[in-house]
C-alpha positions in Angstrom: -102.3 188.0 -198.4 -100.9 189.0 -201.8 -99.6 186.2 -204.0 -96.2 185.4 -205.5 -97.7 184.6 -209.1 -96.4 183.0 -212.3 -98.7 183.9 -215.2 -98.2 181.5 -217.8 -98.8 182.9 -221.4 -100.4 180.2 -223.8 -102.4 182.2 -226.5 -103.1 185.5 -224.9 -99.9 187.0 -226.2 -100.8 190.4 -225.7 -101.3 193.3 -222.9 -104.7 194.6 -224.1 -107.9 192.9 -222.9 -105.9 190.2 -220.9 -108.3 189.6 -218.1 -106.2 186.8 -216.5 -102.9 188.6 -216.4 -105.0 191.7 -214.9 -106.4 189.4 -212.2 -103.0 188.2 -211.5 -101.7 191.8 -211.2 -104.6 192.7 -208.7 -103.9 189.8 -206.4 -100.2 189.8 -206.3 -97.2 191.6 -205.1 -94.6 189.6 -207.1 -95.4 188.4 -210.5 -93.3 186.5 -213.1 -94.7 186.7 -216.6 -93.7 183.2 -218.1 -93.9 181.4 -221.6 -93.2 177.7 -221.1 -91.7 176.7 -224.5 -91.8 172.8 -224.2 -91.2 171.8 -227.8 -92.1 168.2 -227.2 -95.4 169.3 -225.8 -96.2 171.5 -228.9 -94.9 168.8 -231.5 -96.9 166.0 -229.8 -100.1 168.0 -230.2 -99.7 170.1 -233.2 -97.7 169.9 -236.3 -96.1 173.2 -236.7 -94.0 174.2 -239.7 -91.1 176.7 -240.0 -93.3 179.8 -240.8 -95.6 179.1 -237.7 -92.7 178.8 -235.5 -91.2 181.9 -236.8 -94.5 183.8 -236.4 -94.9 182.4 -232.6 -91.3 183.4 -231.7 -91.9 186.8 -233.3 -95.1 187.2 -231.2 -93.3 186.0 -228.1 -90.5 188.4 -228.7 -93.1 191.3 -229.1 -94.6 190.6 -226.0 -91.4 190.5 -224.2 -90.4 194.1 -225.5 -93.9 195.4 -224.6 -93.5 194.1 -220.9 -89.9 195.7 -220.9 -91.5 198.9 -221.5 -93.7 198.6 -218.3 -90.5 197.8 -216.4 -91.2 194.1 -216.6 -90.1 191.2 -218.9 -91.0 187.8 -220.2 -89.4 184.8 -218.8 -89.1 182.0 -221.5 -88.6 178.7 -219.7 -87.6 175.8 -222.0 -88.0 172.2 -221.4 -90.6 169.9 -220.3 -93.4 171.9 -218.7 -94.0 169.6 -216.0 -90.5 169.4 -214.7 -89.6 173.1 -215.1 -93.0 174.5 -213.6 -92.3 172.2 -210.6 -88.8 173.5 -210.3 -89.7 177.3 -210.8 -92.7 177.1 -208.4 -90.4 175.9 -205.7 -87.6 178.1 -206.6 -89.6 181.3 -206.8 -91.8 180.4 -203.8 -94.8 180.7 -205.8 -98.4 180.7 -204.4 -100.5 181.3 -207.3 -100.5 180.2 -211.1 -102.6 182.2 -213.6 -103.5 180.8 -217.0 -105.9 181.5 -219.9 -108.8 178.9 -220.1 -108.6 177.0 -223.4 -110.8 174.3 -224.8 -108.3 171.9 -226.7 -108.1 168.5 -225.0 -104.2 168.8 -224.6 -104.6 172.2 -222.8 -107.2 170.7 -220.8 -105.0 167.8 -219.8 -102.4 170.4 -218.8 -104.9 172.2 -216.7 -105.6 168.9 -214.9 -101.8 168.4 -214.5 -101.4 172.1 -212.9 -104.3 171.5 -210.5 -102.9 168.3 -209.2 -99.6 170.2 -208.8 -101.3 172.8 -207.1 -102.7 170.7 -204.4 -99.2 169.0 -204.1 -96.9 172.2 -204.0 -99.5 174.3 -202.3 -100.3 177.1 -205.0 -103.7 178.2 -206.2 -104.7 178.0 -209.9 -106.7 180.7 -211.5 -108.1 180.3 -215.0 -110.2 182.9 -216.8 -111.7 183.2 -220.5 -109.8 185.3 -222.6 -109.5 183.7 -226.2 -113.1 183.5 -226.9 -115.9 186.0 -227.2 -118.1 184.1 -224.7 -117.3 181.3 -222.1 -118.3 178.3 -224.3 -119.4 176.4 -221.3 -122.3 179.0 -220.7 -123.5 178.6 -224.2 -123.7 174.8 -224.0 -125.3 175.3 -220.5 -128.0 177.3 -222.2 -128.7 174.7 -224.9 -129.4 172.2 -222.2 -126.0 170.7 -221.7 -125.2 170.2 -225.4 -123.3 172.4 -228.0 -125.7 173.8 -230.7 -124.7 172.2 -233.9 -126.0 174.6 -236.4 -125.1 178.2 -236.8 -128.6 179.3 -236.8 -129.2 177.6 -233.4 -126.0 179.1 -232.2 -127.0 182.7 -233.1 -130.3 181.9 -231.3 -128.4 181.1 -228.2 -126.6 184.3 -228.4 -129.6 186.4 -228.9 -130.6 185.2 -225.5 -127.0 185.5 -224.2 -126.6 189.0 -225.2 -123.4 190.7 -226.5 -120.0 189.5 -225.2 -118.6 191.1 -222.2 -116.6 194.4 -222.6 -112.8 194.2 -222.9 -110.8 194.7 -219.6 -108.8 197.8 -219.3 -105.4 198.3 -220.9 -102.5 197.1 -218.7 -100.0 199.9 -218.3 -96.9 200.9 -216.5 -99.1 202.0 -213.7 -100.1 198.4 -213.0 -96.6 197.2 -212.9 -95.4 199.9 -210.6 -97.3 198.3 -207.5 -95.8 195.0 -208.2 -92.4 193.5 -208.5 -91.0 191.5 -211.5 -87.6 190.2 -210.2 -85.4 190.7 -213.2 -81.8 191.3 -213.8 -79.3 190.9 -216.5 -78.6 187.2 -215.7 -82.2 186.3 -215.5 -83.0 187.9 -218.8 -80.3 186.3 -220.6 -81.0 182.7 -218.9 -84.8 183.2 -220.0 -84.4 185.2 -223.3 -86.7 184.5 -226.4 -84.9 182.0 -228.5 -84.0 182.6 -232.1 -85.2 180.2 -234.9 -81.7 178.6 -235.2 -81.7 177.9 -231.4 -84.5 175.6 -232.0 -83.1 174.3 -235.4 -85.8 176.0 -237.3 -85.3 177.8 -240.6 -85.9 181.6 -240.6 -89.2 182.6 -242.4 -88.5 184.1 -246.0 -91.9 185.8 -246.0 -92.2 189.4 -244.7 -95.9 189.7 -245.1 -96.7 188.2 -241.7 -94.8 189.3 -238.8 -95.9 188.1 -235.4 -96.9 190.1 -232.3 -99.3 192.3 -230.6 -97.8 195.3 -231.9 -98.2 194.4 -235.8 -101.6 193.0 -235.0 -102.8 196.3 -233.6 -101.3 198.3 -236.4 -103.2 195.9 -239.0 -106.5 196.2 -236.9 -106.3 200.1 -236.8 -105.7 200.2 -240.6 -108.8 198.3 -241.1 -111.0 200.1 -238.7 -110.0 203.5 -240.3 -112.0 202.1 -243.2 -115.7 202.5 -241.8 -117.3 202.3 -245.1 -115.4 199.1 -246.1 -116.1 197.6 -242.5 -119.9 198.5 -242.9 -120.1 196.9 -246.4 -117.9 194.0 -245.9 -119.3 190.8 -247.2 -116.9 187.8 -247.0 -118.1 186.0 -250.2 -117.3 189.1 -252.3 -113.7 189.2 -251.4 -111.1 188.1 -254.2 -109.4 184.8 -253.6 -106.5 185.4 -255.9 -105.6 189.0 -255.3 -101.9 189.6 -254.9 -102.7 191.1 -251.5 -105.1 189.8 -248.9 -108.5 191.2 -249.8 -109.9 190.3 -246.2 -108.6 191.9 -243.0 -105.6 189.3 -242.6 -106.2 189.3 -238.7 -106.8 185.7 -238.2 -103.2 184.7 -237.5 -103.0 187.4 -234.7 -106.5 186.3 -233.4 -105.0 182.5 -233.5 -102.3 183.3 -231.0 -104.3 185.8 -229.1 -102.0 188.8 -230.1 -105.4 190.5 -230.8 -108.5 190.3 -228.6 -111.7 189.2 -230.5 -113.7 191.0 -227.9 -111.9 194.3 -228.7 -112.5 193.8 -232.5 -116.3 192.7 -231.9 -117.1 195.9 -229.9 -115.3 198.2 -232.1 -117.3 196.9 -235.0 -120.4 197.3 -233.0 -119.5 201.1 -232.8 -118.8 201.4 -236.5 -122.2 199.5 -237.4 -124.1 201.7 -235.0 -123.1 204.9 -236.8 -123.7 203.3 -240.2 -127.1 203.7 -242.2 -126.8 200.2 -243.4 -124.3 197.5 -242.8 -124.0 193.7 -243.8 -125.1 191.1 -241.3 -124.0 187.6 -240.2 -122.9 185.3 -241.4 -121.1 187.0 -244.1 -120.1 190.2 -242.1 -116.9 190.8 -240.0 -118.9 190.1 -236.7 -120.5 187.0 -238.6 -116.9 185.7 -239.1 -116.0 186.2 -235.3 -119.2 184.2 -234.5 -118.4 181.5 -237.0 -115.1 181.2 -234.9 -117.1 181.1 -231.8 -119.3 178.5 -233.2 -116.5 176.1 -234.1 -114.9 176.5 -230.6 -118.1 175.7 -229.1 -118.7 172.7 -230.8 -115.3 171.6 -230.6 -115.3 172.0 -226.9 -117.9 169.3 -226.4 -117.5 166.9 -229.4 -115.2 163.8 -228.8 -112.6 163.4 -231.5 -113.5 166.6 -232.9 -110.1 166.4 -235.2 -110.7 162.9 -236.4 -113.3 161.1 -238.4 -113.6 157.9 -236.4 -115.3 158.3 -233.1 -116.5 161.6 -234.1 -120.3 161.5 -233.7 -121.0 164.5 -235.8 -118.8 163.5 -238.7 -119.6 161.2 -241.9 -117.8 158.1 -241.7 -116.5 157.9 -245.3 -114.2 155.4 -246.9 -111.8 157.9 -248.2 -108.9 156.6 -250.6 -105.4 156.3 -249.4 -102.9 157.5 -251.7 -99.7 158.9 -250.4 -98.5 159.9 -253.9 -101.5 162.0 -254.9 -101.5 163.3 -251.5 -98.0 164.6 -251.8 -98.5 166.0 -255.2 -101.3 168.1 -253.9 -99.2 169.0 -250.8 -96.2 170.0 -253.1 -98.3 172.0 -255.7 -97.7 169.3 -258.5 -101.3 168.5 -259.4 -101.1 170.0 -262.8 -103.8 172.5 -262.2 -102.2 175.8 -261.9 -104.9 177.5 -259.9 -104.6 174.7 -257.3 -100.8 174.7 -257.4 -100.4 178.4 -257.2 -102.7 178.3 -253.9 -100.5 175.5 -252.3 -97.3 177.5 -253.3 -98.6 180.5 -251.7 -99.5 178.5 -248.6 -96.2 176.9 -248.3 -94.3 180.2 -248.9 -96.4 182.7 -247.0 -98.5 180.8 -244.4 -101.7 182.3 -245.6 -104.3 181.9 -248.2 -107.8 183.5 -248.9 -110.7 181.5 -247.5 -112.1 180.8 -251.1 -108.7 179.6 -251.9 -109.1 177.1 -249.0 -112.4 176.2 -250.4 -110.7 175.2 -253.8 -107.8 173.1 -252.4 -110.0 171.5 -249.9 -112.7 170.4 -252.3 -109.9 169.3 -254.9 -108.2 167.0 -252.3 -111.5 165.6 -250.8 -114.9 165.2 -252.4 -114.1 167.0 -255.7 -111.1 165.2 -257.2 -108.8 163.1 -255.4 -111.3 161.5 -252.7 -108.5 161.7 -249.8 -109.7 162.2 -246.3 -110.1 165.8 -244.8 -107.6 164.5 -242.0 -104.8 164.8 -244.2 -105.5 168.2 -245.4 -106.1 169.2 -242.2 -102.7 168.0 -241.0 -101.3 169.9 -244.0 -102.9 173.2 -243.0 -101.8 172.8 -239.4 -98.3 172.7 -240.5 -98.4 175.5 -243.1 -101.0 177.9 -242.1 -100.3 180.9 -239.6 -103.9 180.7 -238.3 -104.2 177.1 -238.1 -106.3 176.4 -234.9 -107.5 173.0 -233.3 -111.3 174.0 -233.6 -111.4 176.1 -236.7 -109.0 174.1 -238.8 -110.8 170.6 -238.3 -114.3 172.2 -238.4 -113.6 174.0 -241.7 -112.2 170.8 -243.2 -115.4 168.8 -242.1 -117.4 171.5 -243.8 -115.4 172.0 -246.9 -115.3 167.9 -247.4 -119.2 167.9 -246.9 -118.5 165.6 -243.7 -120.3 168.0 -241.5 -121.9 171.4 -241.4 -121.9 171.9 -245.3 -124.7 170.0 -247.4 -124.8 171.2 -250.7 -122.4 168.6 -251.7 -123.4 168.6 -255.4 -121.5 171.9 -255.9 -118.0 171.0 -256.7 -115.7 173.7 -257.3 -113.9 173.6 -260.7 -110.1 173.7 -260.4 -110.0 175.8 -263.7 -113.0 178.1 -263.9 -113.0 179.1 -260.2 -109.8 181.2 -260.3 -110.3 182.4 -263.8 -113.6 184.0 -262.8 -111.8 186.8 -260.6 -108.2 186.8 -262.0 -108.8 186.0 -266.0 -105.3 187.3 -266.8 -103.7 184.6 -264.6 -101.6 187.2 -262.6 -101.8 185.3 -259.4 -100.7 182.0 -261.0 -97.8 184.0 -262.8 -96.8 185.3 -259.4 -96.7 182.0 -257.6 -95.8 179.6 -260.5 -93.4 181.7 -262.4 -92.6 178.6 -264.7 -95.8 179.5 -266.4 -95.5 183.1 -266.4 -94.9 183.6 -270.0 -97.9 181.4 -271.2 -100.6 183.5 -273.1 -103.7 184.2 -271.1 -105.7 181.4 -273.2 -103.6 178.8 -271.8 -102.6 180.1 -268.3 -105.3 177.8 -266.6 -105.1 175.0 -268.9 -101.3 174.7 -270.1 -101.7 171.2 -271.2 -104.0 172.6 -274.0 -101.4 174.9 -275.4 -99.9 173.8 -278.7 -96.3 172.4 -278.4 -94.8 175.6 -280.4 -96.6 177.8 -277.7 -95.0 175.6 -274.9 -91.6 176.1 -276.4 -92.0 179.7 -276.7 -93.0 179.8 -273.0 -90.1 177.8 -272.0 -92.4 175.3 -270.2 -93.1 171.9 -271.7 -96.0 170.3 -270.1 -94.9 166.8 -268.9 -91.5 167.8 -268.6 -91.1 171.3 -266.8 -94.8 171.3 -265.3 -97.1 168.1 -264.7 -100.1 167.2 -266.7 -103.3 167.3 -264.8 -103.0 164.2 -262.4 -106.9 163.6 -262.9 -109.7 164.3 -265.3 -111.7 166.6 -263.3 -115.1 165.9 -265.2 -114.7 162.2 -264.9 -113.6 162.1 -261.2 -115.8 164.7 -259.8 -118.9 162.9 -261.3 -117.9 159.7 -259.8 -117.0 161.3 -256.5 -120.4 163.0 -256.5 -122.2 159.5 -256.7 -120.0 158.2 -253.9 -121.0 161.4 -251.7 -124.6 160.8 -252.4 -124.5 157.2 -251.5 -122.8 158.0 -248.3 -125.3 160.7 -247.2 -128.2 158.5 -248.0 -126.9 155.6 -246.0 -125.8 158.1 -243.0 -128.8 160.6 -243.4 -129.1 160.8 -239.5 -125.7 162.0 -239.0 -125.9 164.2 -241.9 -129.0 165.9 -240.4 -127.1 166.7 -237.1 -125.4 169.7 -238.5 -127.9 170.6 -241.4 -128.2 174.4 -241.5 -128.3 175.4 -245.2 -129.7 178.9 -244.4 -126.4 180.0 -243.1 -124.0 178.0 -245.3 -121.1 180.4 -246.3 -120.3 178.3 -249.3 -124.1 178.4 -250.2 -123.7 182.2 -250.0 -120.6 182.2 -252.2 -122.4 180.6 -255.0 -125.6 182.8 -254.5 -123.3 185.7 -255.0 -121.7 184.6 -258.1 -125.5 184.6 -259.3 -126.4 187.9 -257.9 -123.3 189.3 -260.0 -124.3 187.3 -263.2 -121.2 185.4 -262.8 -120.7 181.7 -263.5 -120.7 179.6 -260.5 -117.7 177.4 -259.9 -119.2 174.0 -260.1 -118.0 170.6 -261.5 -118.5 170.3 -265.4 -121.4 167.8 -264.8 -124.1 169.1 -266.8 -126.8 168.4 -264.3 -124.9 169.8 -261.5 -124.3 172.9 -263.6 -128.0 173.3 -264.4 -129.0 172.9 -260.9 -126.7 175.8 -259.7 -127.8 178.2 -262.7 -131.5 177.6 -261.8 -131.0 178.3 -258.2 -131.4 182.3 -258.6 -133.4 182.8 -255.4 -131.4 184.9 -252.8 -132.6 185.0 -249.2 -131.6 188.0 -247.2 -130.0 186.7 -243.8 -132.2 188.5 -241.2 -131.7 188.7 -237.3 -133.3 185.6 -235.8 -136.5 186.1 -233.6 -136.0 184.4 -230.4 -139.6 184.0 -229.9 -139.9 181.7 -232.7 -137.2 179.4 -231.8 -137.0 177.4 -228.4 -133.7 176.6 -226.5 -133.8 172.9 -225.5 
């Protein structure tokens, strides 16, 4: 007997490659597409800033518009999800609830609540994988019940698992012709997508990122047209301080499920198949998707993944607690223009290049301030459009050398790192207009400018723009010794995620050496010499399954 179904959108805010929605359509004669907007649930589990809220609301509105084109609509139901779902299951005589499978603890708790509610109210719960390339539970099963903790081991599991499943068919008007979505003017108005002001949220001032499947697909197609660029793409060679994104900029759309990662993966496979040569994981575009999958897999089975304490794969470090320094980093007041420009772009636009993330994360944690990666993760969670439970925490553990990354002696210099790719400082001049009139010689180190130069530039250091909050050379050497001691004392924990051969930050450094550029390291002479002498570059090759054993 066909069901009366509520399909709950969580992250899969799209109509292409949506297996759960397709299954709902195939098993129902009445379907209610629903978005549960429980602001208390969202705010208690994630810290979302205004740019992220605007992007989410735009994505929901775009989904609603796309459903209307298919003679359906999106019902946005506001309030405590437990109460409103119970009410609407009874009000609409629902016999089935469909929902995408997610790995975050708070979504798992929500799923348990829905299962219990289903037993009580008499509806079935259907949950399918949609947000990841693979069912991460299968990967864990293939690794004897444990998540592979290194990218190399993860790729080996995938070499046995094979390619991800193909995307499901596009949902069209034909699908909805057979089904009824009860909709009238009253219902549409009652369940309309709220405006930012309805939720007391400031409107976003940035027009660089507009949420929704429609915008995501246009951006995707724009990049896929550049087949040569796709084939040769190597993430370490992209520019962190270009005035326009030098990578795809698709991550915010993948984060909310406005774009399907399976569609992107298989479209890339077709382009690679036609190319004479193409880049390989981990630096290729497919490699980036697999890094995403790796973090999802590890996060799904690691207790307290977003915390240091109680996290079995994370080094336990006695980080400093300094709210004043944390706030100066957060508010772009460190006195290092490269760092402050990045944090300004993050706050204004909600996106920064991955190497820019390296720079500010290293500065906050092991490089200069020795402040916990958890604090940085929370700031990114608030401000980054693509902030994600698994990837955000995984990257912060990696960038702080608490897990995954082990070349901890390589400390990124907050002066030379940005200067390498933008010697004129155009990026700084855009995001820190206060410094725009400084000569090139001083744009990265304005505190070294003579007083007369500062007056001519109408920027007095210590008055209009702060002095550097730390002496990078001194603190980086001190922190290096602290990290060395931590890793010696917790050697076994450090080894759990040791995988230097597939470390993207390691590849970034080696890429600098290949191009005869100075690597971005601390000014410590011994560290610098180690980097300059490390000139061997190993080509990342596909793994031979016969040489590695699962379990």
